[in-house]
N, C-alpha and C positions, 0 to 999 in steps of 0.2 A: 504494500500500500504506500501511497505518497502522503506525506504530512503537508498540510497547508493551513492557512488562516481562515477560521470560520466566522470570526467577529472581532471588532476592535472597539476600544473605548478610551476615554481620557477624563482627567480631572484637572482643571485649571483654576487657580485661585482668582477671586474677583478683583483683588487689589492691584491696580496698574501703577507702575512707577516709570515715568517717562524720563528721557534724557534731560529734559528741563528740570525735573525734580532733582536729579543727581547733581546738576550744576549748583544747587543750593547747599550741598554738603561736602563736595569734593572739588578739587581744581580740575575741571573738565568742561566740555561744552558739547552741545548737540551735534554740531557739524563734525567735530573730531570723531565722535563715537560712530555716527552713521557712515562716514566715508571709510573708516578703517574696519568696521565690523558688520555693518548693515543693520545693527540693532537700533530700533527707535523707542521701544518700551519693553518692559518685562513684567511678569506677575510675581508678587511677593506674598507668601502666605502669612497670615497673622500668627501671633504667638500660640493661639489655641488650636492651630491646624498644623500637624506635623507630617512627616513623610508617610507614616502608616495610615493616616486619615485620607491622604490623597490616593494612596495605593488602593484602599478599600473602595473609594469612589470610582476609580478607573476600572477596577475589577468588576464591580456591579454593572457598569456601563457596557463592558465588553461581553459579559455573559448574556445580557439582554440582547445585544446586537447579534450574537451567535444563535439566538433563538433557543437557548438552553436554560436550565434551572441550576442553581448552585449545587444541587446534589448530583448533577451530571459531570462535574469537574472531578478529575481523578488525581491531579497533582498540581501544585502551585510553585512557581519559581519567581522570586522577586529579585531584580537587579537594582542595587542601590549602593551609594557610598555615604549615605547620611541616615543610618539606622536610627530609629527613635531611641533604642538602647541596644547594648551589645547582644543581649538575649533576653527573652525569646526572640525569634526571628520575626520580621515583618510578615512573612508568609504564614506563620502561625496565627498571628492576629487577624490576617485577612480570612483565613479558613474559618475562624470562629465568627467573625463579623458578617460574613456573607451567608452563613448558615449551611455550609456544605457538610458532607459527612466527615468522619475523622480520617481525612486523607493526609498523605505526606506533603510536606512543603519545605522549602529551603530558600535561603537568600544566597546570592552570589555577588562577587565584587570584581568587576573589570572596568571600573570607571565609566566613561561615556560609551564604551563598547559593550557594556553589560547586557543590554537588551539583545544584542546579536548573539552573545554567548548563551543566553537563556533560550532563544529561539532554536538554536542548533541542538542544545541539550534536549529540548522538548521533541524535536524532530526524531531523534534517535529512540526515545522512549516510545513514541507513537509507532514508528515503522518497525520496531521490534515486537510490537503487540503487547508491551508491558502496560501502557496506559492508553485510554481512548481519547480523552479530552484533557489537555494541559493548558493551564492559565499562566501566561508569562506577563509579568508586570515590570515596567521600568519606572522608578519613582525616586525623586530626590528633592530635598529642601536645601538647595545650595546657599540660600540666604543666611543660614545659620553657620555656614563654613566660609563665609566671605568676610574679609577684612574691609570694612566700609571706609577705611582711610587710605586704602591702596587703590589709586585710580586705574592702575593697569589691569586689575582683576574685578574691581567692584562694578564696573560698567557691563560686564559680560554675562552674568549669571541670573537665572530666574528659577522659580519653583514650579513643579508640576508632576503629573503622573500620566503614563499611557499604558495600555494593556492590550493583549491579543489572546484569544482562545485558539489554540491549535488542535487540529484533529485530522482524521483521514479525509482525503479529497480524491477526485477522480484521477486516473492515470496521467491525463494530459496537464493537470494543474499541480499547484503546490510548490514546494522548495525543490529547485532543480540543481542547485550547487551552492557551496558556501566556502568561506575562508576565514579562519581565525588565527591570530598570532599575537605574540608579545615579545618585547625586548627590554629586559631589565636594565640594560646599559643606559637607557634613557630615563630611568626613574627620577633622576635628579632634575629633570626639566619640568616636571609637573607632579606635585606631591602635596600632602597635607603636613603642615609643620607641627611643632610641639604645642602650639596654641590652637590646633585644629582648624587653622585657616589655610586656604588654598594658596600655594605658591607656584608661580609659573615663569619659566624663561620663554617669553613670548616668541622671540625670533627662532629659537630651536624647535619649539612645538609647531610653529607655522611651517617651517621647512619640512619637518617630518610629515605633517598632515597633508600638505600639498602633494608630496611624493606618494605617500601610502594610500590615500583615498583613491586616487586615480588608478594606481596599480591594482588594488584589491578589486575595484569595480571591473576592470578589464579581465582580471584573473577568473572571477566567477562566470563571466560571459564565455571565456575560452573553455572552461571546464565543462560547460553545458552545451558547447557547440552553437552558441547564439552569437550572431554578428551584431556589431554596434548599431547597425541600421534597424535591427529588430527590437531594440530596447525602447519601451514606451514611456517609462518613468524612472527618474532617479530620485531617491529619497535619502539624502545624506544627513549625517549628524549636523545639527544646526548650531554650529559654533561660531562661524565667521563667514560672511558672504564671499570673501575673496578666496578662501579655501574651498568653499562649495563650488564656486564658478570654475576654479582650476580643475576640479574633478569632472565637472560637466564638459569643459572644453576638451579634456583628455578623451572623452567619449564622443566628441563631435555632436553633442546634443544641443538643440535650440533651447533658449531660456524657458519656454513654456513647458518643457518636459522635465524640469527640475522643480520639486516641491520645496517651497520656501515658507518657513514660519519664524525664522530667526528675527525678523523685524518686529514681531509682536510678542514673542515669548523669550527671546534671548537664548542662552545656552542652558538647557535644563538637564544636562548630563544624561543619565540612563533613560530619562523620559523623552529625550529629544526626538529620537526616530519614531517610537510608537505614537507620540502626540502628532507629529507631522503626517504619519500614515493615516491616523484617524481623521485629521483635518482633510486630507486628500479624498478619503472615502466619502466623508459626509458632504463634501462640496461637489461630488460627482465627477472628480477627475480620474478616479480609478474605475476601470471597466473590466468585465469578464474577458479573460484571454490576454490581458495586458502582461507584458514582461516587465518586471519591476526589480530594480536593484536597490537594496537597503545597504548603506555602507557607513561605517563610523570609525572613530579613533578615540583614544583617551589616555589618561595617565597610566603609567605602568612601565613602558608605554605599551598600549594594546591597540588592536584593530580587529575589525570583523566586517564581513560582507555576506549578504545572502541574495541570491537570485531566485525569484519565485514567479510563477505564472498565476495570476489572480483567478480565483473561481473555485467553486466547490465540486 
C-alpha cells in the first residue's frame, strides 16, 4: 500500500505582530525586514496558549478534515523544539485531549525539518501495516525561545501548529520518494543557548539552506523519476523568501507554483510546512493528481524533503 495524506489542519494564534510593532521595541524597520526576509507580520500566542494547546487545535482540525473520528487514529507523532515541559510528551497530551483510544504517541526533534521526519516515520508504519491512520503534528511556540532584544532573530519567528493525518491511499497517489539528512558539523550555526534563546549565524545558515533546499527538492524528483516540468507545487519551509525563491529557481518553477505564507506567519519552525500545506489546500491551490514537493531545513543542521502525489 502507499501512504498519503488524508486530511490537514492548523492552529494559528489570533494575535498579529507587525513589523511596525517591532520597530517600537527593537532597532529595526519594516523595509529592512521585508526586503531581507519577506516577512510582514507574524502571530504570537498569548501566555495562556502554549505549544501543546496549538498542537491539540491543529490535530482536531486535521482529523475532521480527514473525515475521521479521534478513535480512528492509531499513532501520534509531534515534531517540536518548544515542548511545554520535558515530559510527558506533547503527543501524550494530544491523545488525551482529542479523546482517542490509549494509542502510542511520541515527540521528535529535528528543528524546522521535524514535520518531514514525522511524515517519513508515519509512512513506514503505514506501509508496513503496523498502523492504519497516523497523526503527524508540527507545533512550536518560538516566541518563548526568542530573545526580543536580538534584532537579527526577533524579527523572524512566529507561533503556530499544523497537522496531517496519514493513511493508505491508492497506488497512483501518496508519498513517492523522500530524503532526510543531518550534519552535526553545522550545529554551531543554529542552536539554543544556555538561556534557551535561539542563536543563529545568519550568513552560514543562509548558504546552507540555499544549497540544501534546492538539492533535496531535485533529489526526491530524481528518485521518483519525475521531471521538473511535472512538478505542480513547491511547499518549502517558510523561513526566508530569498531562500525559498532560490529553491524555486533551482526547479525552474514560476512564482505561482510556490506556496508562500512567510509574509503573514513568519518562521514557525516545525509548523511551517504543514501550516503552508493547509493554507494551500483550503485556498484551492492543491488538486487531485498534483505532484507536490515539501522541503525544509533546520538547526542541527537537518533537512528533509518529500515528494507526494495528492489524492486518496
